[in-house]
N, C-alpha and C positions, 0 to 999 in steps of 0.2 A: 439298595446296599446301604442308603445313612438309616432307612427304619430298619434294618436286621441290626447295623451297628448299635444304632441306639435302645433295640433289647435286649439285647445283650448285656447294652450298661446297664439296664434298670435292671436286669437280672440280678447280675453282681452286688451292686449295691441295697436288693432287697436281700440276699441274702449277705451280704455284708453286715448291714443291720442285726438281720437275727443272731448272726456270731458276734458280733461287740454283744448285745442282747448278755448271751449266754455267757461270756467272757464277765460284764460286768458282774451277776447273779452269782459266779462262780466264786469273784474274789469279792463278795463282799460276806456270805456264807463260809469263805473260809476264816474271815477273819474272825468269827465267832467258832467257828470246830478248834482252829489251832491257838491258842491261845502263845503268845509271845511273854515269856520270861512265868507262864501261868496267869498273866494277866489276860482277859478278852477284855471287847471294847467298853462291856459297859462299867468293870471293874475302873481302864482308865480315867472314863470321864465321871467318876465317881471319886475317884485319887485328885483330881483338880477341880475341884467348887467355879464355877464358875457362871456368869449371869447372863451367858449367851445357851445353856444347855437344858431344853425344855424339856417337861416331863415325861415321865418314859411311857408315860399315855399316848404321847401326839407321834411315837413312834408305830404305833400300831397302823396307821394312814399307809402303812409301804407297804403292807402285802394287797391290795389296793391302787398301789401305784404301778407294781409291776405285776400283776395283774392285767392291768391296762395295759403294758409295755408287751407283755408276751401277746397281747390279741392281734396287739397292731404290728410287732414286727412277723407274724402268723398271716395275717393280712395280706401283708405287703408281699412275701411271700406267695400267698395260693393269685394276687392280683398278677405280680410278674411272671407266672410259670400258666394261668392261665389263657384260653382262646375267647378273643371277644368281648373284654372286659376292655374298659376304660383305665389308662394309666395315668390318669390325674392326679389321685392319689399317690402316686409312686413320684411322678414330680413335681409336685409340690411340698412333698414332704420326707424328699430323698435326705436332706441335710441335717435336715432336723433335725431326724432320726438319730441317725451317725453322730450328729453333736450329742446327744443326753447318754452315748455312751461313756 
């Protein structure tokens, strides 16, 4: 009984992490697709100069970061729903993956 409950919990957490990542990507995409008052994120950043905003080239790394997060979320779901695989990855990373969203 305890194993079935834990497996169900791991599956829920893996799906929750995947859904959370999809929401994060959607909100980030909408921030650039639907500008507020005609200003997107880049325009607002350029409008208020400060020393903390990095160069535009710096943001190109985000495509690699999102690609890695998507692969990890899919891997978690695959581990949670496949048979005969160890669940150590889900156990050790489930809370951290949720916090990243």
